[in-house]
Each structure stands twice: as structure tokens, then as C-alpha cells.
C-alpha positions as CSV (number, residue, x, y, z in Angstrom):
1,M,31.6,50.2,-12.2
2,G,29.9,49.5,-9.0
3,R,26.8,50.4,-9.7
4,D,26.9,47.6,-12.6
5,R,28.8,45.0,-10.5
6,I,25.8,45.5,-8.6
7,A,23.5,44.8,-10.8
8,K,24.8,42.0,-12.4
9,L,25.4,40.2,-8.7
10,C,21.1,41.2,-8.4
11,M,20.8,39.3,-12.0
12,A,22.6,36.6,-10.6
13,V,20.7,36.0,-7.6
14,C,17.2,36.0,-8.7
15,L,18.5,33.6,-11.8
16,L,19.5,31.1,-9.1
17,L,16.2,31.9,-7.2
18,G,14.0,32.0,-10.6
19,I,15.6,28.8,-10.8
20,A,14.3,27.2,-7.2
21,L,12.0,27.8,-7.2
22,F,10.3,28.0,-10.4
23,P,6.6,25.3,-10.2
24,A,6.6,21.3,-11.3
25,S,5.4,20.6,-15.3
26,Q,4.4,17.4,-15.8
27,L,7.2,17.3,-18.9
28,K,9.5,15.2,-19.7
29,V,12.6,16.9,-20.1
30,Q,16.6,15.4,-20.6
31,A,17.7,16.5,-17.7
32,A,21.7,18.5,-18.1
33,E,24.6,18.4,-15.8
34,V,25.4,18.7,-12.2
35,V,24.9,22.4,-10.8
36,A,24.2,21.9,-7.7
37,T,23.9,20.0,-4.4
38,V,21.5,21.2,-1.8
39,E,21.1,20.3,1.2
40,G,17.4,20.2,3.5
41,T,14.4,18.4,5.2
42,V,11.8,17.1,2.7
43,L,8.4,19.0,2.9
44,S,4.6,17.7,2.9
45,G,2.9,17.8,-0.8
46,T,5.9,16.3,-1.9
47,T,4.7,13.6,-4.4
48,S,7.1,10.0,-6.8
49,E,6.9,13.7,-9.4
50,L,7.7,16.7,-7.0
51,L,9.9,17.0,-4.6
52,L,9.3,19.7,-1.7
53,L,12.8,20.7,0.3
54,S,13.3,22.9,3.0
55,T,16.8,24.4,3.1
56,N,18.1,27.0,4.4
57,E,18.5,29.3,1.3
58,G,14.4,28.7,0.8
59,R,11.4,26.2,0.0
60,M,12.5,24.2,-3.0
61,E,10.7,22.7,-5.8
62,I,12.3,19.9,-7.2
63,K,11.4,16.9,-10.6
64,L,11.8,14.2,-9.7
65,D,11.7,11.4,-13.1
66,S,13.1,8.9,-15.2
67,G,16.3,10.0,-14.9
68,T,16.2,10.4,-10.8
69,D,18.6,8.0,-8.8
70,T,16.5,6.7,-6.3
71,S,18.6,3.9,-5.2
72,A,21.1,5.9,-2.2
73,C,17.5,6.9,-0.3
74,K,14.1,5.9,-1.6
75,V,12.2,7.3,1.3
76,L,11.2,10.2,0.9
77,L,8.7,11.1,3.7
78,P,8.4,14.5,5.6
79,G,11.2,15.5,8.3
80,K,13.9,13.0,6.1
81,K,17.0,15.1,5.8
82,I,18.4,14.2,2.0
83,S,21.4,15.6,-0.4
84,V,20.0,16.2,-3.8
85,S,22.6,16.5,-7.2
86,V,20.1,19.4,-9.2
87,A,20.2,19.4,-12.7
88,Y,18.5,22.3,-14.7
89,G,16.5,20.4,-17.5
90,S,15.6,20.8,-20.5
91,D,12.3,22.4,-19.9
92,E,13.3,25.4,-17.3
93,Y,13.2,24.0,-14.7
94,L,15.0,21.7,-12.1
95,H,15.6,18.6,-12.0
96,A,16.9,15.8,-8.9
97,V,19.9,13.7,-10.9
98,T,20.7,11.7,-7.1
99,I,19.6,11.1,-3.9
100,S,20.9,10.2,-1.0
101,T,21.1,10.6,2.7
102,G,22.5,9.3,5.5
103,S,23.6,5.7,7.0
104,K,20.8,4.1,8.5
105,T,20.7,2.0,12.6
106,P,21.1,-1.2,13.0
107,S,17.9,-3.5,12.4
108,A,16.4,-5.4,15.3
109,S,16.4,-9.1,14.8
110,L,13.6,-10.7,13.2
111,D,11.8,-13.9,12.7
112,S,12.1,-14.8,8.8
113,S,9.7,-17.7,10.1
114,T,6.5,-16.1,9.8
115,T,6.3,-13.0,7.3
116,A,3.1,-10.3,6.8
117,T,1.9,-8.7,3.6
118,V,0.2,-5.3,4.6
119,V,-1.3,-2.6,1.7
120,G,-1.5,0.5,2.5
121,T,-1.1,3.9,2.5
122,I,2.3,6.0,4.4
123,S,0.8,8.2,6.1
124,E,2.1,12.3,6.6
125,K,3.4,10.8,10.9
126,T,5.7,8.8,9.6
127,K,8.9,9.9,11.5
128,G,12.4,9.0,11.2
129,D,12.7,5.1,10.4
130,V,9.3,4.4,11.6
131,L,6.0,3.8,8.9
132,F,2.6,4.7,10.0
133,V,0.7,2.5,8.3
134,K,-3.3,3.2,7.1
135,T,-4.8,0.2,6.9
136,P,-8.9,-0.5,6.7
137,Q,-8.5,-1.4,10.1
138,G,-6.6,1.3,11.6
139,E,-2.4,2.8,11.0
140,M,0.7,0.3,11.2
141,E,3.6,1.3,12.8
142,I,6.3,-0.6,10.6
143,K,10.2,-0.4,11.0
144,L,12.2,0.4,8.4
145,D,16.0,-0.8,8.0
146,A,19.3,-1.3,6.8
147,T,18.0,-4.1,4.7
148,T,14.9,-3.0,4.0
149,D,14.2,-3.9,0.3
150,M,12.8,-0.9,-2.2
151,S,13.7,-2.8,-4.9
152,G,9.8,-2.2,-6.3
153,C,9.5,0.6,-5.3
154,T,10.3,4.0,-7.4
155,V,10.0,6.3,-4.7
156,L,8.8,6.1,-0.6
157,V,6.3,9.0,-0.1
158,A,3.5,9.6,1.7
159,D,-0.9,9.5,1.1
160,K,0.4,7.0,-1.4
161,T,-0.4,2.8,-1.4
162,Y,2.4,0.5,-1.0
163,S,2.5,-3.5,-0.2
164,I,5.1,-4.1,2.3
165,V,5.9,-8.0,3.5
166,C,7.1,-7.5,7.3
167,V,7.7,-9.5,9.9
168,R,7.9,-9.7,14.3
169,G,11.5,-8.0,15.7
170,S,13.1,-8.7,19.1
171,D,11.8,-5.0,19.9
172,A,8.4,-5.9,19.4
173,Y,8.4,-3.7,16.4
174,M,6.9,-5.1,12.7
175,H,9.5,-4.7,11.0
176,A,8.9,-3.9,6.8
177,V,11.7,-6.9,4.6
178,S,10.7,-5.3,1.0
179,I,7.7,-2.2,-0.3
180,S,6.7,-2.0,-3.7
181,D,4.5,0.6,-5.2
182,G,0.8,-0.5,-4.9
183,V,-0.8,-4.5,-5.3
184,T,1.4,-6.2,-6.0
185,A,1.5,-10.3,-6.7
186,G,2.4,-11.1,-2.7
187,A,-0.3,-8.5,-1.8
188,S,-2.3,-12.1,-1.9
189,A,-0.4,-13.8,-0.4
190,Y,-2.3,-13.8,3.0
191,L,-5.1,-15.9,1.6
192,S,-2.4,-17.5,-1.0
193,S,-2.8,-21.2,0.1
194,L,-7.0,-21.2,-0.3
195,T,-9.3,-22.3,-3.1
196,P,-10.7,-21.3,-5.2
197,A,-8.0,-19.7,-6.8
198,P,-9.3,-18.5,-10.1
199,A,-9.7,-20.3,-13.3
200,A,-7.1,-18.4,-15.5
201,A,-4.5,-16.2,-15.2
202,V,-5.8,-12.5,-16.9
203,T,-3.1,-11.8,-20.1
204,A,-5.6,-8.3,-20.3
205,A,-3.5,-4.9,-19.5
206,T,-5.0,-3.5,-16.0
207,T,-5.2,-0.2,-14.1
208,S,-5.9,-0.6,-10.6
209,I,-6.9,1.9,-8.1
210,T,-9.1,2.2,-4.9
211,G,-11.9,3.2,-3.3
212,T,-15.1,2.5,-0.7
213,V,-17.1,-1.1,-1.2
214,N,-21.3,-0.1,-1.6
215,D,-23.8,-1.4,-0.3
216,R,-25.7,-2.1,-4.3
217,T,-22.4,-4.8,-4.0
218,K,-23.3,-8.8,-5.3
219,E,-21.4,-11.9,-5.4
220,N,-20.6,-11.4,-9.0
221,L,-20.9,-7.6,-9.2
222,L,-18.7,-5.1,-7.5
223,Y,-19.5,-1.5,-6.5
224,L,-16.4,1.0,-6.4
225,S,-17.2,4.1,-4.3
226,T,-13.9,5.8,-5.9
227,D,-12.6,9.7,-6.3
228,G,-14.1,9.9,-9.8
229,G,-17.6,8.3,-9.3
230,M,-19.0,4.9,-9.2
231,M,-17.5,2.0,-10.7
232,E,-19.1,-1.4,-11.7
233,I,-17.0,-3.9,-12.3
234,V,-17.3,-7.4,-13.3
235,I,-16.8,-10.4,-10.5
236,D,-15.5,-13.6,-12.1
237,A,-14.1,-16.9,-12.1
238,N,-10.8,-15.0,-13.4
239,T,-11.1,-12.5,-9.9
240,D,-7.9,-13.1,-8.3
241,A,-9.9,-12.4,-4.2
242,R,-7.9,-14.4,-1.6
243,G,-6.0,-10.7,-0.9
244,G,-10.0,-9.7,-0.6
245,M,-12.4,-11.5,0.1
246,F,-14.7,-9.7,1.9
247,L,-16.7,-6.5,0.1
248,M,-18.5,-5.8,2.8
249,P,-20.2,-1.9,2.6
250,G,-18.2,1.1,3.5
251,R,-14.3,-1.8,3.2
252,K,-12.0,0.0,1.7
253,I,-10.5,-1.9,-1.4
254,T,-7.1,-2.0,-4.0
255,V,-8.4,-3.6,-7.2
256,A,-7.3,-3.9,-11.0
257,F,-9.6,-4.6,-13.5
258,Y,-9.7,-4.6,-17.0
259,H,-11.7,-4.4,-19.8
260,G,-13.8,-7.4,-21.0
261,S,-14.3,-8.4,-23.8
262,D,-18.2,-7.9,-22.9
263,A,-17.8,-4.3,-22.9
264,Y,-18.4,-4.6,-18.8
265,L,-14.5,-3.8,-16.7
266,H,-13.9,-7.0,-14.7
267,A,-12.3,-7.6,-11.6
268,A,-8.5,-9.0,-12.2
269,S,-7.9,-9.3,-8.7
270,I,-9.1,-7.4,-5.5
271,V,-7.0,-7.0,-2.9
272,S,-6.9,-4.8,1.0
273,S,-5.5,-5.2,4.5
274,K,-4.4,-8.0,6.7
275,E,-3.5,-7.6,9.8
276,Y,-0.2,-9.7,11.7
277,A,-1.3,-12.7,13.8
278,P,1.0,-13.6,15.9
279,A,0.7,-18.3,15.7
280,V,-1.2,-20.2,18.0
281,T,-2.3,-23.8,18.6
282,L,-5.7,-25.0,18.0
283,D,-7.1,-27.7,20.2
284,M,-9.7,-30.0,17.3
285,D,-10.9,-31.7,19.8
286,S,-12.9,-28.9,20.1
287,K,-14.1,-28.6,15.6
288,A,-17.3,-27.7,15.6
289,T,-19.3,-25.9,12.2
290,V,-22.2,-23.6,13.0
291,S,-24.3,-22.2,10.6
292,G,-25.0,-18.4,9.7
293,T,-25.0,-16.2,7.8
294,V,-22.2,-12.9,6.6
295,G,-22.3,-9.7,9.2
296,S,-21.7,-6.0,8.4
297,K,-18.2,-5.5,10.5
298,S,-16.6,-8.6,9.2
299,T,-13.1,-8.5,8.3
300,E,-10.3,-10.2,6.5
301,N,-8.9,-11.1,10.1
302,L,-12.1,-11.4,11.5
303,L,-14.8,-13.1,10.4
304,Y,-18.9,-11.8,12.4
305,L,-21.2,-14.7,11.9
306,N,-25.1,-14.4,12.1
307,T,-26.6,-17.2,13.5
308,P,-30.0,-18.4,15.8
309,Q,-27.6,-19.1,18.7
310,G,-26.4,-14.5,18.4
311,E,-23.7,-13.2,17.1
312,M,-20.0,-15.2,16.7
313,E,-17.1,-13.0,16.7
314,I,-14.4,-15.7,14.5
315,K,-10.6,-15.0,13.3
316,L,-9.8,-16.0,10.2
317,D,-5.7,-16.2,10.5
318,T,-6.2,-20.1,10.8
319,L,-7.9,-21.1,7.9
320,N,-7.2,-23.4,4.8
321,S,-9.6,-23.4,2.3
322,V,-12.7,-21.4,1.0
323,S,-14.7,-23.7,-1.8
324,N,-18.9,-22.7,-3.4
325,C,-17.9,-18.6,-2.9
326,K,-15.3,-16.2,-4.4
327,V,-16.0,-13.7,-1.9
328,F,-18.7,-12.8,0.6
329,V,-20.7,-10.1,1.1
330,S,-22.6,-8.5,3.9
331,G,-25.9,-11.5,4.3
332,K,-23.7,-15.3,2.4
333,K,-25.1,-18.3,4.3
334,L,-22.6,-19.8,4.8
335,N,-21.6,-23.4,6.9
336,V,-18.1,-22.7,8.9
337,T,-15.3,-25.8,10.4
338,C,-14.3,-24.0,13.0
339,A,-12.1,-25.2,17.0
340,H,-11.0,-22.7,20.3
341,G,-7.4,-21.8,20.0
342,S,-4.7,-21.1,22.6
343,D,-6.3,-17.3,22.5
344,A,-9.4,-18.1,24.6
345,Y,-10.6,-16.8,20.2
346,M,-12.9,-19.5,17.7
347,H,-10.5,-19.5,15.0
348,V,-11.8,-20.8,10.9
349,I,-10.7,-23.9,9.5
350,D,-12.4,-23.6,6.5
351,I,-15.8,-22.0,5.3
352,T,-18.3,-23.7,2.5
353,G,-20.7,-21.5,0.3
354,T,-24.1,-22.4,0.8
């Protein structure tokens, strides 16, 4: 009898371990009732479909699906301590039913008078309540607060792109006001007041992809280098490029595209990252108009303008309007109206393409 009890106990332990360590599957299932609640630490490699969890009993792989309740915890970044109730799905895998975590620390006082929208990828360096966000201009540190609105994202995981609206806090950190999956309409808010706006709204179904601008890019045709190869995407009157007008070679951008009736791919929107810029006062008595061509180092934050007198560095945080061009490529001829700022930089006021 003793041997039988030992054998049954071993079989039960093996079954539980087999469930916990079962590999991921792509099938959608109806999760059964909760069979256990486990506590652990999120591991590197976690995605929006698969949670890798380090527990006292070992490493677990738990599926995340449309039925998972993440309302109490959307942050699934390496090192995050969470509690997960799991169910045994009809596909014989463990599925997360609910995910929760401890309470968040109080927020610093925030200056909501100026907001900035950042599009970037969450780095695995993220620890605690400070997000490390990789952007084309560099890495930003953005704090999460108890009040951060995360209704626009499913879960927050490393190596995935998000749109983050943020403001400056009294602790000198940028703080996340809201976080949304991928590129959202709000991501174009960097330059939302600029012209030219799209001639008409795009109603076709779009797909978003992130890639690097190729040096063959022209004002009307984007060559985008992606993991899947080179893409040719038409830039037309309906393209909203206000969130990513500088198409310099090597620059990382995100493009929402659709199939046009002419069999070409067309860009519905183009977005790249823009850094937060403190308010600056302009000396309008110093206002002047200079002519030159766009330098290849230009970004959404800083225009490098090649003039007969040399290269100028002009900040773009006070840009009011753009006319006669939708995007800027290297070598594009411009007339730029600018003025001296209180930070000793020249700042762009208006741009006209020639």
C-alpha cells in the first residue's frame, strides 16, 4: 500500500509540473475554472501572448489571451513581482485568468500645462516604476504612476512599441500620463497644428510596421528597410506625416500603410520619436529667414540646415507651420524663418519648401 501511495503522489507531482512547464501554443481556447494562484517574478522573454514567470517552484510558462483580466496589472516587465490565477485550458496549457500586483507608490506633482508624446520601445533595463524607453534620439526614463492611464494597451512588455503621453514631474522625471499600444492618432500630436494636414482621412484598413529609412527615399516614395525586407510605400496627399516629417537615411520610423487601388502600398501615417522640450522664449526682434538644404542629421527635434555660410543647427520645438512640402528628405531646399531663443539656440518658426 505504501508503494501505491508513493506512486500516486509522484504521478500527481509530475502532472502539475508538466502543466506548469508545458510549451506555448498559438491556439485560442476557452479557459476552465481557476485551479491555482501563483506568485513570482516576470522573466525576460515575456511577450503579450506568453508570460514567463519565475516562482519558488521553478520557471512557468503561462498563456495570455483575450480572456485574461489584466485590469489590476498591465506591467509585465522583467523583475516585476506579480500574482497570477491560472486555469487549465482546453488545449492542455496553463492560461492566466487574472494578473495582479501590489499597490503603486504615490506620484510626484505633475506639470500638465505641457505634454509630449513619445513613440518608443520598452527596454529590458526597466526596473520598478521607471520605464527605459528606446527612441531614435536615445533612451528616455519615464516614470509610471498610480494614475497612469493604461486602458489603451493590453499589457506592457519589453521590446514592444508604445505611444506614451508624458509630462514633467516635480522630481525632474518625465511621468507617463497614458500609454497605448503601437502608434496611435495621438502620436501625431507633436506637430498637430502644422500644415499641410492630410487632404482626406484614410478609411482603408491599415497595418503598422517599424523600419529604417533607406537612402533611396524621395518626397513621394518611402523606401523602408524592415526585418521582412525592403518596402516601397507611396507618400501622397492623404498621408499624415506631421508626426514624422524627417525621412533621413537610417532613421527609425513607424508607418501605417494600406493597399491602394493602384496596387501600390500607400502611407496613411508616418511617426517617429520626438523628445520633450522645455518652454523657451523667442526674441522676435532677431527673426530672420535663411535658405538652405536639409542635412542628413536632421530629426524631429533639430534641423540641420546647410547654407552657403555653413551648417546651422535650428531647434524645431517652436515650429508653427510648414508649407509646400509634406516630408523632408536629405538635400531638400527650404526657406526657414527662425529666431533666437532664451536657451541661446536658433528656433524655427516657419518652413517653406522650394
